[in-house]
N, C-alpha and C positions, 0 to 999 in steps of 0.2 A: 713504214715510217718515212716521212719526207727526208729525214737525215740519212736513210739508206743510200741515197744518191752519192753521198761522200764517204760511206763506210762499209758498203757491202760489195762483194765480188772481187775477183782477182785484179780487175782493171783499176780498182781503188786502193791497191797496195801502197802507192806513194802517198795517198791521202791519209791512210791509217798510220803510215810511218810518221808523218808530220804530227798527227794527233797524239801519237805515243810520246812525242817530245814534250807535250803539255802535261803528261802524267797519266794518260789513259792506259788501261790494261785490257786484256782479251775480253773479259766479261762486260766491260763498259760499252763495247760496240753493239750490244744487244739492247741497250737502254735508250730511252728518248733523250735527245739533245734539247735542252731548254735555254733559250736566250734570256739574259737578264739585262734589260736596257736601264742603266742607272744614270741619273742626271746629277751625280755627285760633283760638286765643285766647291772649293774652299770659300769663295767670296760671297756666296749667297746664304743668308741665314736659314733659309728653308732647306738647304742642301748640304751644308758642310758635314753633317752627320750621316749622310746616306751611304757612305762607304761601309759603315758599321751595320746599317740595315741590310745591305747586300750580302754581308757575311751570314746574317741570320737566314736570309732566303736561300742562299747556296747550301747552307748546312741542312736545311729542311728538305731541299730538293734531293740531295744525296741520300738522306735517310729514307725518303719515299721511293727511291729507285730510279732517279733521273740523273742526268749529267748536266750541271749548270755551266754556262759560259757567259760571264759578265762582260759587257762592253759599255762604254760611256757615250753620252751625248754632251753637247755644249749647253751652256745656260747663260742668260743675261738677267741680272737683278734690275728690275725696272726702277725701283726706288733709288738705287745708286746711279743708274744711267739717266735719271730724270734731270731735266733742266739744262742739259748740254748736248752736244752732238752725239754722245754715246747712245742716246735714245733712238737714233736713226737705225741702230742695229737690232733693236728689240723685236719688232714684228718680223723682220727678215730671218731672225734666228729660228722662228717656227718652221720655216721651209728647210733650213739646214738640218734640223732635228728630224723632220719627216724623212728627208733623203737619207740620213744616217741609218735610221731604223730599216728602211727599205734595203739599203746597201748591205748591211751586215747580215740581216736575216736571210736575204735571198742569195747572197754570195756563198753562204755556208749551209744553206738548206736546213736551218734549225726547225724543230718540230712544233714548238710552242714558245710562248714568251711571257715573262713577268716584267711589267713596266713600273719603274719607281720614279715618278716625277714628283713635283710639288708646286712649283711657282709659275705664274704668268704664262708665257708662250710655250713652256715646256710640256704642259699637259696636252694642249691641242696638237702640238707638233708630234708627240708620241702617238696620239690617237690616229692622226692622219697617216703616219707611217705604218701603224698596225693594220689599218684598213687596206693598205696597198698589199701588204704581205698576206693577210687573210688567213692566219693560223690562230688557234685558240690563244687568247691573251687575257691576262688579268692585270688590272691596274690597282696598285696599292701605293698611295702617296705617302710622303713623309709626315703629313699631318700639320694642323694649324698651330701657330705660336700662341702661348698664353698671353692675355692682355697684361700691360704694365700697370703699376700702381704708383701714384704720386704720393708725396709726403702727407697730403690731406686725406689719403685713403681712396681717392677717386681713381677709376680705371681709365686707361688711356691706350691708344693704338697709334699706328703710323700716321694716319690722316691728321691727327691733332698736331703732330710734329711739323708737318708742312704748313698747316694753318698758323702755327705758332710763329713762323717766320713773318707772315703777314701781320700778325698781332704785334710783334716786336717792331716792325717797320712803322706801324701806326702808333707806336709808343703806348700800347695797351698793356704790355708786360715788359719787365726789365730783363737784363742779361742773365741774372741769377735764375729767374723762372725759366727762361729759354733753355738754360743749361740743365736744369732739373728735368725738363720735358725730354730733352735729348737723351739723357742717361737712363730714364725710367721707362720709355715707351716700348722698347723692344727687349724684353727681359731674357730671351733665350732662343733656341732654335725653333724653327717652324715657319710655315708660310704666314704672312702678316695676319694678325688676329681677327680682322673684320671680314665682311663679305666683299672682299676685293676679288680681283680676277682669279687668283690662284684657288681660293676657297670656293668661289663660284664654280669653277671648272671641276674641282674635285667632288663637289656635291652632285654635279651633273653626271659624273661617272657612275655614281650610285644610281641615279635615276634611270640611266640608260642600261643598267645591268651589267656593265663591264668591270665593276668593282664590287667588293664586299660591302655589306651594310656597315656603316660607321666610317667609311673611307673619308667622307667630307668633313667630319666633325670631331672625331677622337683626337685629342691633342697630341702633338709630337712629343717624342722622348718620354713616353709613358709605357707601362706594362701592357695596357690595353692595345696600344699601337703595335707593340712587338707581337702580341698574340695575333693581330690581323695579318702581319707579315708571314707568320708561320702557317696560318690557315690558307693564305693565298698560295704559298709555295706547295703545300700538300695537295691542294685542289688542282693545280696546273699539271702536276705529275699524274694524278689520278685520271685526268682527261687524256694526257699524252700516251698513257699505257694502253688505252682502249681505242681501237681504230674507229668504232662507231661513234664514240664520244668526240674523238678528234674531228670527225666530219661534222657532227652536230653543233659543236661549240666554236666553229670558225667565227672570226670577228664579225663578218658581214651578216651572219645568221642572227647575231644578237643586236648589233648596232644597225638598225634598219629604220624604216619610216616610223614605226610605232615608237621605237626608242627615242628618236629625235623629237617626236611629239611630246613624250613624257619629260624629256630634258627641258623643253621650253615651258611646260606646265610648272615644273619645280622652280625654274628660273623666275617665272612670274610670281609664284607664291612666296619666294624668298627674297625678291628684289635684288637679283644678282647684278654683277658688273655689266655695263654696256658692252664690254669686250666679248662677252659670251655670244652676242649676236654675230659678231665678226667671225669668231672661231667656229660656231656651230654651222654657219653657212658654208665655211670651208670644209668642215667635217661631212656635211651632207653631200657635198660634191664628191668627196673621196668615197663615200658610201653608195654613190650613184642613186641618191634619193632626190626626187624633185621637191625641193623645199626652198622658198624664197622669203623676202621681206614681208610681203603681204600676208603670208601664212601666220606670221608672228602676231600681228594685230588680231587676227581671228581667234587665236588661242588666248591672247591677253584679255579680250572682252568677256571671256567666260571663266576666268580664273580669279579667285579671291587672293588678295595680298595678305599673307598671314604672319609674316615676320618682318621686323625692322631691326637690322643689325648694323653696327658701325660700318660705314660712315653715316648711314641714314639716321641712326640714333646713337648718341655718344657713349652709352654705358652698357650696350649689349654686344657680346662677342661670340665667336664660334664655340668657345668652351661652354657658354650659357645655352646655346642651341643643343649641344651634345647632351647636357644634363636634362634638358627639357623634353628629350625624346628623339632628337636627331632628324635626319632626312626622312626616314621611314614614317615618323609621326606626322611630318608635314604632308607627305604623299597621301597618307590615309585620310587626313583631315580635308585636304583640298579635293579629294575624290568624292566628298559628299555631294558635289555638283556634277559628278560623273566625268571628271576631266582626265583621269588616268586610264590609259589602255592597260588592262590588267593581265592579259594573256601573253605578255611579252616574256621571252626567255631571258634568264640571267646566267652569268658565267658560273654561278654556284649551283645551278640546276633547278632551282625553284622558279616559279613565275613571279612577277612583281606582286600579283595578288597574294600569293603565299608569303612573300617576304614581308609585306606590310600589314597583314591581317591582325597580328597581335601587338602592333605598335600602339603606344599610348603617349599622349601629351601629359607631361608631369608638371608643367608650369605654364599656365595660360597667359602669364604676363610676357613670356618669351615667344611662345608659339600660340597665336590667337586661334580661337575656334572659327569655323566658317561663319557662324552666326555673329561673331564679334570681330570680323575681319577689319583690317585697316582700310581696305577698299574692296569693293566687289569686282574690281578689275585689276590686272596684273601690275607689277612694279616697274615694267619696261614698256615703252611704246615707240612705234615707228611713226614719224611725221612726214607728210608730203606737202608739196606746194611748188611754186616756181623756183624757190631756193633749193629744193630737194626733190627733183622730179623722180629720182630713183630711190628716195628715202633718206632719212636721218634718224638717229636713235637718241632717246632721252631716258634717264633713270627717274621715272615719275616718283618712285618711292623715296627719293632722297632730295626732293625739292619742296620749297615752301608753297603752301596753297595759293598765296597771293601772286605767285609767279606763273601759275598755270595758264593764265590769260594775260598776256603782257605785250605791250607795244612800246618799242624804244628807239632811240636814235643810234644809228650805227657809228662805231668808232673802229676803224679798220687798221689791222696790223698785217704785214706781209709775211710774218714768221712768228714763231713762239718766242724767240729771243727778244724781238721788238716789243711783243706784248708784255713780257715780264718787265722790261725796262720801263715801258709806258705806264703800266699799273703801279709800279714802285714809285714813279715820279708824280703820281696823282693825276694822270691824264684821264683816267676813267672816273666818271661821276655817276651818281644815282640817276637812273633812267636810261643809261646806255645799254646797247647790245654790242658787246665786244665781238668783233669778227676776226678770227685768226685763220688765214688761208695759206695755200701752197704748202700744206703740211699733210696732205693725203698720202696714200700708198705710193703714188708716182711722184707727187710734188715734193714730199718731204726730203728725199724719199724715205719710205719706211713707216709713215703714219705715226709720228711720235705722240706719246701721251702728254696731256696738258695738266698734270696735277699741280705744277708750280703756279701757273697763272690762276687756276681756279682756287687754289688754296690761298693765294694772296688776296683775291676778291673776298673770300669768306673771312680771312683773318682781319681784313680792314673794315669789316662790318657792312659790306655791300651785298651780301648774299641774298638779301630779300628785295634788292632794288636794281640789280644788274644781272643781265643774262649774258651767256657766252655761247657763240656758235663757231663751229670749225669743221673743216674737211679732215682734220686729224681725229684723234680719239682721246679718251680719258682713262686715267687709272681707275681701278675699282674703288679707290679711296676718295674719288671725287664726289662732292655733293653740291647741290644747288641747281639753278636753271641753266644747265650745261648740255648743249645739243651737239653731238658729234657724228662722225661717219657721213657727213653730207656728200651725197652723190647726185650727179657727177661732181668730181672735185675740181678745184680751180685749175690745176695743171692740164685738165682735158677740156677746159673752156666752159665749165659749169657756171651757173648764174652767180655763185658765190664770188667768182672772179670779177664780176661787174659791179659789186656793191661799192658805193662811195660814202665817205664820211657824211653824216647827217641824214642819210636815207632812213626811212622808217621801216622797221621789221616787226612783223606780227607773229607772236607765238600763241597758239591756241591748242593746248594739250588735249582737252576733252574732245575736240573735233579733229585732232591729228593734223594740224596745219602749221606750216612754216612758210611764211610768205614775205617776199620783198615788195613793199608797197610803192612800186615804181611802175609807171604805165609801160605797156609793151613796146610802144614806139621808141621811147627813150632807151629801153633795154636793147632794142635792135641796133640803135645808133652806137651805143657803147660796145656792143658785140663786134661791130665792124672795125672799131678802133683797137680792140683788144689784141695784145700780143702776149704769148705765154712768158711768164717770168723764168729766166734762166738762172740756174744755180750751179755753182762749182761743187761737183760731187766728189768727195774724197773717198777713195777705196774702190777697188775694182768690183767687189761683190755688190756694193750699193749701186754701181752703174748698171750691172747686169740686172739687178732686181728692178730698177726703175724702168728698164726696157721691157720687162716681161710681166710685171704685176698688173692685175686687174683692180678695179676700184672696190670700195668697201661694200657696196651692195652685192658684189659677187664674191665676198669673203676675202678679198685681197689675196687670192691664190695666184700662183705663177702660171702663165700660159704655157702649155706644152706643145702647141702648134701655132703657126702663124695664121 
């Protein structure tokens, strides 16, 4: 066992002495040591109950013959951090989480790991750390929140709350309705109920085989979710007790090129968050897999878009997908076009083919058949052009048809805060392309999400006549003609830094084009005059992050060498 390095031989007498202080007995030194990476934190709705989930996992590990060691990672709630400078810390938290996993697991030579994430950056951060450690690892998330219900019986999620702010400012709803929405949208624990970043990443864990079937869709705080936790704990000990299985089920043996391909197939079929592109590129780098932005469009053009989940459609939530057959049913259906690599290994021992072969769609209104797909191409797309020479990302499945070929006049904001103020004051009109720049990984720093400005646009009724582009990124709750991750970003002199008010910008989703309609000579003249915008960065961690981070087309990972 890997843990023998800290528990076997006379030279490890001091180590065993310290371990005995934690309650270990003689017989325990013969058992595998299992790390439990828990993202419990009180302030996040998807995480405040994870301390209880960890107790279940630890109990099952002990029963199965292992020794559990729980440790915690940090977490940032993107919804609470949204719309102020707290959001600058969201994406950087991914790197802290990955570093924490690497640190604890390698410092103590633990044999295997159970990861209990749920929301936003926490899932990819844990995956990145687990790849570095490369021991057998099972992911079992806290599960999605149930949708809320308004007094009229309609279902509601977090995206409608942000949009309600815009509707209130436009005097479309009154204060009483706004308060009802506030109180009813998030009825209890779990990751936000739609296909936002958290649930997107948790479904992709299933697709990659590092989580059990049901991980992405079984609701939080249910008996079914508890059963998943117990099964995960039992399985990790079964692997850790067997030297051959321990070698076979190392993280990088499961999360490889084939698994990343399958993840993007499911992402396209389910119309996941644009953030999955950012995170999966970073995960590919940790897995040492050659995978880039151009590979994504190759997958997208061959994958049918089978589900529309909030925010793409207002009344379908993760609980509905679970009842309709879950991720396995989506994978089986999308594979009618031969998209899934079926011989990939899963942490539970079966191949993806074996996992999905008995899956069934039980509600064709929720999960469409391949013959009745929303689109023959995937729900995400990468755009290129002089505005995005290294690519930009759009969630095609969450935008109106009339905006897929759109040319508008630029209205430029140098920050998200300026944009929020400008939109609220009515500066944005029908036919505009809102440009928000200096919000990329380096320029933000931290690449903040733009849910507040996009929700204001939707809430004010401008969603089908205004586009928004940024070198920042969007919440999974964003919908509309919103293009993010523009690379190169403004802070590194990308073309987005040269846009001026009134410039024409062309968006052509079908042909994958994002173009600033300004002649090359003019752009060269602007480039000569350009000076990078300087920001006062508060916080030493953010200063280090800005110095080391790569742009979005490279996954916004930190450089490890100069």
